N, C-alpha and C positions, 0 to 999 in steps of 0.2 A: 801351403804358400800359394799356388795356383788359387785357391778361392779367396785368399788377402786381396792379391793382385787384383781379380776379378772386380769385387766388391768395392774395392778402392777406386779402381778407375771409374764404374759406373757411377758413385757418388762426385767424384771429381768433377764429372763431366756434368752433372746435372747443376753442381754449382757454378762450373763455368756457364752454363747457358743462364740461370740466375741472375748471375752478377751483369752478362752481357745485357740482358734484358730490362736491367736497370738502371743503363745507361739513357740518355737523352737522346743520343746519337750513336750512329754504328760509322768508325773511318772507312766506309767501305763505297768508293764509286758507283751511282749509278748508271751500268751500261746499256741494260736492256728493260722492257717491262716489267716482264715477271720475274727477274730475278732474283726478286726476294723471295718467292714460291720454292725457286731452285735451292737459296740457301736455306732455308727451312726443310726441306725434303734431304738436302745433304747432311744437316744436323742432327735431324733425327736418324737417320740411316746410323749414322757413327752409335749416336744414342741406342738405337735398336740391336748393334752388334754387344756393345757393353751389357746390354739388359741380358741379352741371349745367353752373353756368358756366364754373367752372373748368377743367374736364373737357375741355369742347368746344374747348379751345384746345391738345387732342392730336391734334385731326383723327381722331378715332373716328368711325365710322360711326353714324348714327343708334341704331340697335339696339343696338351696343355703349356707345355713351354712356350710355343707359338702364339698362343691365345693371352698368356700373362705378360711375353714380352709385347705385346701390339697393346694391349690394354694400359699398360703400365706408361709405355711410351704417349699414348693418345691421352691419358688423363696428365701425364706431366704437362704435356703441350698445353693441355686444355687449363691448367692452373697457370701455366707462364703467360697465357694470353691473358688471363685474369689480371695475374701480377702486374703485364703491362699498362692496366687500366688506371695504375695508380702512380703512372711514372709520367712525368710533363714530357712533354714531345711526344711520346708513343700512345698506340691505341690497340687494343684488341682488336681480332679477326679470325673470323670462323674459317674465311680460306686461308689464312695461314696455319690456325689446325688442322684444317685437312690436310695441308702440304706435310703438317708434321706426322700425322698417322701415315700418309702415303710413305714417306720413308721409313718409318718403324715397318712397314707390310714388306717394302722391299728389301729390310735386312732380313727380315725373318724370310723370306723365301731364298734369299742368297744363304743364309747358315744352313736350312734346310738340305738346300743345291749341295754344300760345302760338306755336309755330315753324310749325305750320300755317296759322293762321289770318295771319300775316304772309307766307305765300307767294300769300297767293289775292290 
């Protein structure tokens, strides 16, 4: 049952990000200059956690689990930026993609640390 929940959470979250990216504007007030990058990092941190939990059901080694999680999130972020190139009012950004990838890396580091602390 956990496997179904983990995969459903990942697929649902990816769908949410796709839907948000299809909007011309997002109802978030701009408070500071790089707020957008923090939001990308946070969103892909969450995706990284969901990805880690889903991919751990594939019996990958820890090092491979980390790589697959980061690659999945980074490639999804890249495809999301491409998707935005077709949405009126939106534009793709390599910096946004980098923030997405950083968020995934932070999630993987956190999940690895959490896993190690549970083993002690």
